[in-house]
PyMOL Python script that loads the backbone (N, CA, C, O; Angstrom):
from pymol import cmd

cmd.read_pdbstr("""\
ATOM      1  N   GLY A   1       5.899  -5.270  -9.403  1.00  0.00           N
ATOM      2  CA  GLY A   1       5.384  -5.645 -10.223  1.00  0.00           C
ATOM      3  C   GLY A   1       3.501  -5.310  -9.799  1.00  0.00           C
ATOM      4  O   GLY A   1       2.975  -5.276  -8.687  1.00  0.00           O
ATOM      5  N   GLU A   2       2.972  -5.139 -10.963  1.00  0.00           N
ATOM      6  CA  GLU A   2       1.540  -4.675 -11.033  1.00  0.00           C
ATOM      7  C   GLU A   2       0.484  -4.838 -10.368  1.00  0.00           C
ATOM      8  O   GLU A   2      -0.509  -4.111 -10.375  1.00  0.00           O
ATOM      9  N   ASP A   3       0.713  -6.072  -9.600  1.00  0.00           N
ATOM     10  CA  ASP A   3      -0.053  -6.536  -8.247  1.00  0.00           C
ATOM     11  C   ASP A   3       0.358  -6.272  -7.325  1.00  0.00           C
ATOM     12  O   ASP A   3      -0.351  -6.383  -6.325  1.00  0.00           O
ATOM     13  N   GLY A   4       1.561  -5.846  -7.226  1.00  0.00           N
ATOM     14  CA  GLY A   4       2.220  -5.397  -5.853  1.00  0.00           C
ATOM     15  C   GLY A   4       3.242  -5.826  -4.831  1.00  0.00           C
ATOM     16  O   GLY A   4       3.650  -5.436  -3.738  1.00  0.00           O
ATOM     17  N   GLU A   5       3.527  -7.052  -5.896  1.00  0.00           N
ATOM     18  CA  GLU A   5       4.866  -8.000  -5.380  1.00  0.00           C
ATOM     19  C   GLU A   5       6.031  -7.091  -4.768  1.00  0.00           C
ATOM     20  O   GLU A   5       6.447  -7.103  -3.609  1.00  0.00           O
ATOM     21  N   HIS A   6       6.369  -6.453  -5.633  1.00  0.00           N
ATOM     22  CA  HIS A   6       7.825  -5.824  -5.251  1.00  0.00           C
ATOM     23  C   HIS A   6       7.754  -4.003  -5.168  1.00  0.00           C
ATOM     24  O   HIS A   6       8.627  -3.227  -5.560  1.00  0.00           O
ATOM     25  N   VAL A   7       6.512  -3.682  -4.571  1.00  0.00           N
ATOM     26  CA  VAL A   7       5.777  -2.118  -4.139  1.00  0.00           C
ATOM     27  C   VAL A   7       7.314  -1.643  -3.268  1.00  0.00           C
ATOM     28  O   VAL A   7       7.994  -2.559  -2.806  1.00  0.00           O
ATOM     29  N   THR A   8       7.670  -0.539  -3.133  1.00  0.00           N
ATOM     30  CA  THR A   8       8.012  -0.262  -2.285  1.00  0.00           C
ATOM     31  C   THR A   8       7.873   1.409  -1.925  1.00  0.00           C
ATOM     32  O   THR A   8       8.050   2.226  -2.829  1.00  0.00           O
ATOM     33  N   GLY A   9       7.671   1.680  -1.070  1.00  0.00           N
ATOM     34  CA  GLY A   9       7.182   2.730  -0.877  1.00  0.00           C
ATOM     35  C   GLY A   9       7.249   3.812   0.354  1.00  0.00           C
ATOM     36  O   GLY A   9       8.128   3.686   1.207  1.00  0.00           O
ATOM     37  N   LYS A  10       6.309   4.865   0.420  1.00  0.00           N
ATOM     38  CA  LYS A  10       6.005   5.607   2.183  1.00  0.00           C
ATOM     39  C   LYS A  10       5.166   4.757   2.879  1.00  0.00           C
ATOM     40  O   LYS A  10       4.523   3.863   2.331  1.00  0.00           O
ATOM     41  N   GLY A  11       5.147   4.979   3.974  1.00  0.00           N
ATOM     42  CA  GLY A  11       4.059   4.626   4.857  1.00  0.00           C
ATOM     43  C   GLY A  11       4.057   3.180   5.136  1.00  0.00           C
ATOM     44  O   GLY A  11       5.109   2.591   4.888  1.00  0.00           O
ATOM     45  N   SER A  12       2.814   2.321   5.728  1.00  0.00           N
ATOM     46  CA  SER A  12       3.172   1.044   5.841  1.00  0.00           C
ATOM     47  C   SER A  12       2.788   0.115   4.853  1.00  0.00           C
ATOM     48  O   SER A  12       1.993   0.484   3.990  1.00  0.00           O
ATOM     49  N   THR A  13       3.233  -1.039   4.847  1.00  0.00           N
ATOM     50  CA  THR A  13       3.558  -2.348   3.598  1.00  0.00           C
ATOM     51  C   THR A  13       2.747  -3.524   4.607  1.00  0.00           C
ATOM     52  O   THR A  13       2.923  -3.998   5.729  1.00  0.00           O
ATOM     53  N   VAL A  14       1.723  -3.684   3.444  1.00  0.00           N
ATOM     54  CA  VAL A  14       0.881  -5.104   3.816  1.00  0.00           C
ATOM     55  C   VAL A  14       1.359  -6.062   3.127  1.00  0.00           C
ATOM     56  O   VAL A  14       1.617  -5.925   1.931  1.00  0.00           O
ATOM     57  N   THR A  15       1.603  -7.524   3.990  1.00  0.00           N
ATOM     58  CA  THR A  15       2.548  -8.542   4.272  1.00  0.00           C
ATOM     59  C   THR A  15       1.486  -9.557   4.193  1.00  0.00           C
ATOM     60  O   THR A  15       0.482  -9.311   4.862  1.00  0.00           O
ATOM     61  N   LEU A  16       1.499 -10.483   3.617  1.00  0.00           N
ATOM     62  CA  LEU A  16       0.917 -11.921   3.385  1.00  0.00           C
ATOM     63  C   LEU A  16       1.884 -12.716   2.973  1.00  0.00           C
ATOM     64  O   LEU A  16       2.811 -12.371   2.240  1.00  0.00           O
ATOM     65  N   SER A  17       1.580 -14.541   3.738  1.00  0.00           N
ATOM     66  CA  SER A  17       2.806 -15.172   3.156  1.00  0.00           C
ATOM     67  C   SER A  17       2.110 -16.104   2.041  1.00  0.00           C
ATOM     68  O   SER A  17       0.963 -16.540   2.143  1.00  0.00           O
ATOM     69  N   SER A  18       3.015 -16.351   0.917  1.00  0.00           N
ATOM     70  CA  SER A  18       2.673 -17.271   0.234  1.00  0.00           C
ATOM     71  C   SER A  18       2.686 -18.548   0.520  1.00  0.00           C
ATOM     72  O   SER A  18       3.864 -18.897   0.595  1.00  0.00           O
ATOM     73  N   GLU A  19       1.669 -19.800   0.803  1.00  0.00           N
ATOM     74  CA  GLU A  19       1.661 -20.824   0.915  1.00  0.00           C
ATOM     75  C   GLU A  19       2.389 -21.482  -0.261  1.00  0.00           C
ATOM     76  O   GLU A  19       3.215 -22.314   0.113  1.00  0.00           O
ATOM     77  N   GLY A  20       2.261 -21.269  -2.021  1.00  0.00           N
ATOM     78  CA  GLY A  20       2.986 -21.936  -3.038  1.00  0.00           C
ATOM     79  C   GLY A  20       4.358 -21.647  -2.842  1.00  0.00           C
ATOM     80  O   GLY A  20       5.068 -22.644  -2.978  1.00  0.00           O
ATOM     81  N   SER A  21       4.995 -20.531  -2.548  1.00  0.00           N
ATOM     82  CA  SER A  21       6.346 -20.325  -3.015  1.00  0.00           C
ATOM     83  C   SER A  21       7.178 -20.404  -1.688  1.00  0.00           C
ATOM     84  O   SER A  21       8.358 -20.751  -1.637  1.00  0.00           O
ATOM     85  N   GLY A  22       6.241 -19.960  -0.404  1.00  0.00           N
ATOM     86  CA  GLY A  22       7.000 -20.478   1.221  1.00  0.00           C
ATOM     87  C   GLY A  22       7.751 -18.751   1.044  1.00  0.00           C
ATOM     88  O   GLY A  22       8.729 -18.516   1.753  1.00  0.00           O
ATOM     89  N   ASN A  23       7.230 -17.623   0.083  1.00  0.00           N
ATOM     90  CA  ASN A  23       8.127 -16.228   0.461  1.00  0.00           C
ATOM     91  C   ASN A  23       7.034 -14.894   0.639  1.00  0.00           C
ATOM     92  O   ASN A  23       5.994 -14.668   0.020  1.00  0.00           O
ATOM     93  N   TRP A  24       7.516 -14.328   1.432  1.00  0.00           N
ATOM     94  CA  TRP A  24       6.066 -13.163   1.581  1.00  0.00           C
ATOM     95  C   TRP A  24       6.017 -12.303   0.213  1.00  0.00           C
ATOM     96  O   TRP A  24       6.805 -12.076  -0.705  1.00  0.00           O
ATOM     97  N   ILE A  25       4.855 -11.985   0.503  1.00  0.00           N
ATOM     98  CA  ILE A  25       4.263 -10.888  -0.394  1.00  0.00           C
ATOM     99  C   ILE A  25       4.275  -9.977  -0.515  1.00  0.00           C
ATOM    100  O   ILE A  25       3.361  -9.910   0.306  1.00  0.00           O
ATOM    101  N   LYS A  26       4.508  -8.485  -0.906  1.00  0.00           N
ATOM    102  CA  LYS A  26       4.045  -7.345  -0.425  1.00  0.00           C
ATOM    103  C   LYS A  26       2.874  -7.380  -1.141  1.00  0.00           C
ATOM    104  O   LYS A  26       2.828  -8.080  -2.153  1.00  0.00           O
ATOM    105  N   VAL A  27       1.864  -6.706  -0.768  1.00  0.00           N
ATOM    106  CA  VAL A  27       0.857  -6.292  -1.125  1.00  0.00           C
ATOM    107  C   VAL A  27       0.518  -4.598  -1.420  1.00  0.00           C
ATOM    108  O   VAL A  27       0.568  -3.914  -0.398  1.00  0.00           O
ATOM    109  N   LYS A  28       0.200  -3.896  -2.637  1.00  0.00           N
ATOM    110  CA  LYS A  28       0.245  -2.573  -2.587  1.00  0.00           C
ATOM    111  C   LYS A  28      -0.849  -2.082  -1.535  1.00  0.00           C
ATOM    112  O   LYS A  28      -1.982  -2.516  -1.329  1.00  0.00           O
ATOM    113  N   GLU A  29      -0.199  -1.117  -0.983  1.00  0.00           N
ATOM    114  CA  GLU A  29      -0.908  -0.386   0.417  1.00  0.00           C
ATOM    115  C   GLU A  29      -2.579   0.187  -0.588  1.00  0.00           C
ATOM    116  O   GLU A  29      -2.536   0.693  -1.709  1.00  0.00           O
ATOM    117  N   GLY A  30      -3.532  -0.012  -0.006  1.00  0.00           N
ATOM    118  CA  GLY A  30      -4.609   0.364  -0.791  1.00  0.00           C
ATOM    119  C   GLY A  30      -5.622  -0.582  -1.481  1.00  0.00           C
ATOM    120  O   GLY A  30      -6.670  -0.346  -2.082  1.00  0.00           O
ATOM    121  N   LYS A  31      -5.063  -1.559  -1.240  1.00  0.00           N
ATOM    122  CA  LYS A  31      -5.278  -2.844  -2.476  1.00  0.00           C
ATOM    123  C   LYS A  31      -6.661  -3.787  -1.411  1.00  0.00           C
ATOM    124  O   LYS A  31      -6.161  -3.556  -0.310  1.00  0.00           O
ATOM    125  N   THR A  32      -7.547  -4.357  -1.185  1.00  0.00           N
ATOM    126  CA  THR A  32      -8.866  -4.423  -0.580  1.00  0.00           C
ATOM    127  C   THR A  32      -8.116  -6.111  -0.155  1.00  0.00           C
ATOM    128  O   THR A  32      -7.159  -6.698  -0.660  1.00  0.00           O
ATOM    129  N   LEU A  33      -8.835  -6.410   0.720  1.00  0.00           N
ATOM    130  CA  LEU A  33      -8.561  -7.704   1.529  1.00  0.00           C
ATOM    131  C   LEU A  33      -8.734  -8.915   0.274  1.00  0.00           C
ATOM    132  O   LEU A  33      -7.814  -9.727   0.164  1.00  0.00           O
ATOM    133  N   LEU A  34     -10.044  -9.024  -0.754  1.00  0.00           N
ATOM    134  CA  LEU A  34     -10.451  -9.700  -1.827  1.00  0.00           C
ATOM    135  C   LEU A  34      -9.070  -9.593  -3.049  1.00  0.00           C
ATOM    136  O   LEU A  34      -8.641 -10.473  -3.796  1.00  0.00           O
ATOM    137  N   GLU A  35      -8.766  -8.616  -2.932  1.00  0.00           N
ATOM    138  CA  GLU A  35      -7.532  -8.687  -4.003  1.00  0.00           C
ATOM    139  C   GLU A  35      -6.195  -9.100  -3.764  1.00  0.00           C
ATOM    140  O   GLU A  35      -5.409  -9.579  -4.581  1.00  0.00           O
ATOM    141  N   ALA A  36      -5.982  -8.812  -2.301  1.00  0.00           N
ATOM    142  CA  ALA A  36      -4.921  -9.714  -1.744  1.00  0.00           C
ATOM    143  C   ALA A  36      -5.271 -11.141  -1.700  1.00  0.00           C
ATOM    144  O   ALA A  36      -4.284 -11.839  -1.935  1.00  0.00           O
ATOM    145  N   LEU A  37      -6.486 -11.893  -1.449  1.00  0.00           N
ATOM    146  CA  LEU A  37      -6.898 -13.332  -1.521  1.00  0.00           C
ATOM    147  C   LEU A  37      -6.685 -13.652  -2.825  1.00  0.00           C
ATOM    148  O   LEU A  37      -5.861 -14.560  -2.932  1.00  0.00           O
ATOM    149  N   GLN A  38      -7.152 -13.214  -3.947  1.00  0.00           N
ATOM    150  CA  GLN A  38      -7.408 -13.466  -5.023  1.00  0.00           C
ATOM    151  C   GLN A  38      -5.795 -13.451  -6.033  1.00  0.00           C
ATOM    152  O   GLN A  38      -5.727 -13.784  -7.216  1.00  0.00           O
ATOM    153  N   HIS A  39      -4.883 -13.077  -5.358  1.00  0.00           N
ATOM    154  CA  HIS A  39      -3.175 -12.648  -5.681  1.00  0.00           C
ATOM    155  C   HIS A  39      -3.305 -14.422  -6.746  1.00  0.00           C
ATOM    156  O   HIS A  39      -4.264 -15.187  -6.636  1.00  0.00           O
ATOM    157  N   LYS A  40      -2.628 -14.560  -7.262  1.00  0.00           N
ATOM    158  CA  LYS A  40      -2.570 -15.274  -8.394  1.00  0.00           C
ATOM    159  C   LYS A  40      -0.841 -16.338  -7.905  1.00  0.00           C
ATOM    160  O   LYS A  40      -0.234 -17.285  -8.405  1.00  0.00           O
ATOM    161  N   ASP A  41      -0.745 -15.833  -7.218  1.00  0.00           N
ATOM    162  CA  ASP A  41       0.329 -16.917  -6.167  1.00  0.00           C
ATOM    163  C   ASP A  41      -0.100 -17.546  -4.461  1.00  0.00           C
ATOM    164  O   ASP A  41       0.477 -18.282  -3.660  1.00  0.00           O
ATOM    165  N   TYR A  42      -1.200 -16.920  -4.467  1.00  0.00           N
ATOM    166  CA  TYR A  42      -1.514 -17.029  -2.854  1.00  0.00           C
ATOM    167  C   TYR A  42      -2.495 -18.577  -2.797  1.00  0.00           C
ATOM    168  O   TYR A  42      -3.444 -18.668  -3.576  1.00  0.00           O
ATOM    169  N   ILE A  43      -2.250 -19.494  -2.036  1.00  0.00           N
ATOM    170  CA  ILE A  43      -3.491 -20.593  -2.338  1.00  0.00           C
ATOM    171  C   ILE A  43      -3.994 -20.375  -0.909  1.00  0.00           C
ATOM    172  O   ILE A  43      -3.052 -20.126  -0.157  1.00  0.00           O
ATOM    173  N   ILE A  44      -5.029 -20.389  -0.381  1.00  0.00           N
ATOM    174  CA  ILE A  44      -5.353 -20.670   0.877  1.00  0.00           C
ATOM    175  C   ILE A  44      -5.602 -21.878   1.571  1.00  0.00           C
ATOM    176  O   ILE A  44      -6.720 -22.393   1.579  1.00  0.00           O
ATOM    177  N   PRO A  45      -4.511 -22.414   2.221  1.00  0.00           N
ATOM    178  CA  PRO A  45      -4.668 -23.717   2.753  1.00  0.00           C
ATOM    179  C   PRO A  45      -5.570 -23.938   3.665  1.00  0.00           C
ATOM    180  O   PRO A  45      -6.301 -24.927   3.718  1.00  0.00           O
ATOM    181  N   ALA A  46      -5.536 -22.490   4.849  1.00  0.00           N
ATOM    182  CA  ALA A  46      -7.077 -22.982   5.798  1.00  0.00           C
ATOM    183  C   ALA A  46      -7.166 -21.629   5.887  1.00  0.00           C
ATOM    184  O   ALA A  46      -7.773 -20.982   5.033  1.00  0.00           O
ATOM    185  N   ILE A  47      -6.499 -21.002   7.049  1.00  0.00           N
ATOM    186  CA  ILE A  47      -7.315 -19.565   7.283  1.00  0.00           C
ATOM    187  C   ILE A  47      -6.086 -18.171   7.068  1.00  0.00           C
ATOM    188  O   ILE A  47      -5.307 -17.920   7.988  1.00  0.00           O
ATOM    189  N   PRO A  48      -6.062 -17.352   5.740  1.00  0.00           N
ATOM    190  CA  PRO A  48      -5.069 -16.621   5.553  1.00  0.00           C
ATOM    191  C   PRO A  48      -4.694 -16.045   6.826  1.00  0.00           C
ATOM    192  O   PRO A  48      -5.552 -15.987   7.707  1.00  0.00           O
ATOM    193  N   VAL A  49      -3.111 -15.459   7.114  1.00  0.00           N
ATOM    194  CA  VAL A  49      -2.837 -15.047   8.151  1.00  0.00           C
ATOM    195  C   VAL A  49      -1.975 -13.408   7.744  1.00  0.00           C
ATOM    196  O   VAL A  49      -0.849 -13.299   7.259  1.00  0.00           O
ATOM    197  N   PHE A  50      -2.740 -12.503   8.051  1.00  0.00           N
ATOM    198  CA  PHE A  50      -2.074 -11.262   7.705  1.00  0.00           C
ATOM    199  C   PHE A  50      -0.771 -10.587   8.531  1.00  0.00           C
ATOM    200  O   PHE A  50      -0.879 -10.892   9.719  1.00  0.00           O
ATOM    201  N   PHE A  51       0.164  -9.948   8.336  1.00  0.00           N
ATOM    202  CA  PHE A  51       1.013  -9.219   9.075  1.00  0.00           C
ATOM    203  C   PHE A  51       1.130  -7.629   8.536  1.00  0.00           C
ATOM    204  O   PHE A  51       1.611  -7.355   7.436  1.00  0.00           O
ATOM    205  N   VAL A  52       0.533  -6.457   9.636  1.00  0.00           N
ATOM    206  CA  VAL A  52       0.773  -5.268   8.725  1.00  0.00           C
ATOM    207  C   VAL A  52       1.282  -4.591   9.783  1.00  0.00           C
ATOM    208  O   VAL A  52       0.792  -4.342  10.885  1.00  0.00           O
ATOM    209  N   VAL A  53       2.901  -4.183   9.039  1.00  0.00           N
ATOM    210  CA  VAL A  53       3.584  -3.992  10.069  1.00  0.00           C
ATOM    211  C   VAL A  53       4.210  -2.249   9.547  1.00  0.00           C
ATOM    212  O   VAL A  53       5.037  -2.217   8.635  1.00  0.00           O
ATOM    213  N   SER A  54       3.800  -1.072  10.115  1.00  0.00           N
ATOM    214  CA  SER A  54       4.027   0.294   9.669  1.00  0.00           C
ATOM    215  C   SER A  54       5.633   0.133   9.890  1.00  0.00           C
ATOM    216  O   SER A  54       6.221  -0.547  10.730  1.00  0.00           O
ATOM    217  N   ARG A  55       6.351   1.297   8.479  1.00  0.00           N
ATOM    218  CA  ARG A  55       7.678   1.023   8.172  1.00  0.00           C
ATOM    219  C   ARG A  55       8.149   2.053   9.285  1.00  0.00           C
ATOM    220  O   ARG A  55       9.342   2.270   9.500  1.00  0.00           O
ATOM    221  N   LYS A  56       7.157   2.643   9.945  1.00  0.00           N
ATOM    222  CA  LYS A  56       7.806   4.185  10.934  1.00  0.00           C
ATOM    223  C   LYS A  56       8.007   3.371  12.304  1.00  0.00           C
ATOM    224  O   LYS A  56       8.533   3.944  13.258  1.00  0.00           O
ATOM    225  N   SER A  57       7.551   1.910  12.409  1.00  0.00           N
ATOM    226  CA  SER A  57       7.870   1.606  14.004  1.00  0.00           C
ATOM    227  C   SER A  57       9.287   0.842  13.950  1.00  0.00           C
ATOM    228  O   SER A  57      10.001   0.327  13.089  1.00  0.00           O
ATOM    229  N   THR A  58       9.301   1.078  15.513  1.00  0.00           N
ATOM    230  CA  THR A  58      10.669   0.454  15.793  1.00  0.00           C
ATOM    231  C   THR A  58      11.087  -1.173  15.618  1.00  0.00           C
ATOM    232  O   THR A  58      12.209  -1.658  15.764  1.00  0.00           O
ATOM    233  N   PHE A  59       9.442  -2.077  15.148  1.00  0.00           N
ATOM    234  CA  PHE A  59       9.800  -3.061  15.074  1.00  0.00           C
ATOM    235  C   PHE A  59       9.992  -3.679  13.732  1.00  0.00           C
ATOM    236  O   PHE A  59      10.272  -4.855  13.500  1.00  0.00           O
ATOM    237  N   TYR A  60       9.722  -2.316  12.537  1.00  0.00           N
ATOM    238  CA  TYR A  60      10.155  -2.912  11.411  1.00  0.00           C
ATOM    239  C   TYR A  60      11.038  -3.722  11.272  1.00  0.00           C
ATOM    240  O   TYR A  60      10.881  -4.922  11.047  1.00  0.00           O
ATOM    241  N   LEU A  61      12.260  -3.026  11.418  1.00  0.00           N
ATOM    242  CA  LEU A  61      13.917  -3.734  10.822  1.00  0.00           C
ATOM    243  C   LEU A  61      13.952  -4.953  11.480  1.00  0.00           C
ATOM    244  O   LEU A  61      14.464  -5.855  10.816  1.00  0.00           O
ATOM    245  N   GLU A  62      13.510  -5.291  12.735  1.00  0.00           N
ATOM    246  CA  GLU A  62      12.913  -6.968  12.737  1.00  0.00           C
ATOM    247  C   GLU A  62      12.426  -7.680  12.499  1.00  0.00           C
ATOM    248  O   GLU A  62      12.884  -8.821  12.570  1.00  0.00           O
ATOM    249  N   PHE A  63      11.145  -7.393  12.055  1.00  0.00           N
ATOM    250  CA  PHE A  63      10.288  -7.998  11.103  1.00  0.00           C
ATOM    251  C   PHE A  63      10.722  -8.219  10.097  1.00  0.00           C
ATOM    252  O   PHE A  63      10.491  -9.314   9.585  1.00  0.00           O
ATOM    253  N   LYS A  64      11.607  -7.150   9.360  1.00  0.00           N
ATOM    254  CA  LYS A  64      11.758  -7.307   7.856  1.00  0.00           C
ATOM    255  C   LYS A  64      13.343  -8.613   7.955  1.00  0.00           C
ATOM    256  O   LYS A  64      13.463  -9.657   7.313  1.00  0.00           O
ATOM    257  N   ALA A  65      14.359  -7.990   9.022  1.00  0.00           N
ATOM    258  CA  ALA A  65      15.257  -9.150   8.645  1.00  0.00           C
ATOM    259  C   ALA A  65      14.579 -10.296   9.478  1.00  0.00           C
ATOM    260  O   ALA A  65      15.268 -11.305   9.325  1.00  0.00           O
ATOM    261  N   GLY A  66      13.389 -10.577  10.388  1.00  0.00           N
ATOM    262  CA  GLY A  66      12.812 -12.132  10.259  1.00  0.00           C
ATOM    263  C   GLY A  66      13.360 -12.634  12.152  1.00  0.00           C
ATOM    264  O   GLY A  66      13.145 -13.731  12.666  1.00  0.00           O
ATOM    265  N   ASN A  67      13.914 -11.701  12.672  1.00  0.00           N
ATOM    266  CA  ASN A  67      13.634 -12.005  13.792  1.00  0.00           C
ATOM    267  C   ASN A  67      13.317 -11.443  14.920  1.00  0.00           C
ATOM    268  O   ASN A  67      13.829 -10.671  15.730  1.00  0.00           O
ATOM    269  N   TRP A  68      11.754 -12.368  14.686  1.00  0.00           N
ATOM    270  CA  TRP A  68      10.995 -11.859  15.864  1.00  0.00           C
ATOM    271  C   TRP A  68       9.879 -13.485  15.521  1.00  0.00           C
ATOM    272  O   TRP A  68       9.696 -14.150  14.501  1.00  0.00           O
ATOM    273  N   SER A  69       9.417 -13.584  16.770  1.00  0.00           N
ATOM    274  CA  SER A  69       8.709 -14.871  16.743  1.00  0.00           C
ATOM    275  C   SER A  69       7.099 -14.225  17.091  1.00  0.00           C
ATOM    276  O   SER A  69       6.863 -13.062  17.415  1.00  0.00           O
ATOM    277  N   LEU A  70       6.314 -15.098  16.959  1.00  0.00           N
ATOM    278  CA  LEU A  70       4.849 -15.049  17.608  1.00  0.00           C
ATOM    279  C   LEU A  70       5.245 -15.168  19.105  1.00  0.00           C
ATOM    280  O   LEU A  70       6.101 -15.909  19.588  1.00  0.00           O
ATOM    281  N   PRO A  71       4.555 -14.409  19.642  1.00  0.00           N
ATOM    282  CA  PRO A  71       4.448 -14.575  21.090  1.00  0.00           C
ATOM    283  C   PRO A  71       3.889 -16.028  21.467  1.00  0.00           C
ATOM    284  O   PRO A  71       3.734 -16.343  22.647  1.00  0.00           O
TER     285      PRO A  71
END
""", "prot")
cmd.dss("prot")
cmd.show_as("cartoon", "prot")
cmd.util.cbc("prot")
cmd.orient("prot")
């Protein structure tokens, strides 16, 4: 999409959780923090949390599959 929800490409992917839908939103690499926080489907309940995971990392497949948890 225009604002990056369904963007796929090379390099790192910046993701954030959408409180309204409960789904992850992909934010196009190169977007500013302000642009991510102003996403039309993103409502800040308290403190926004961002996970930045490199597609080149060994952790990426686990992260994408949801097979991980916070320490």
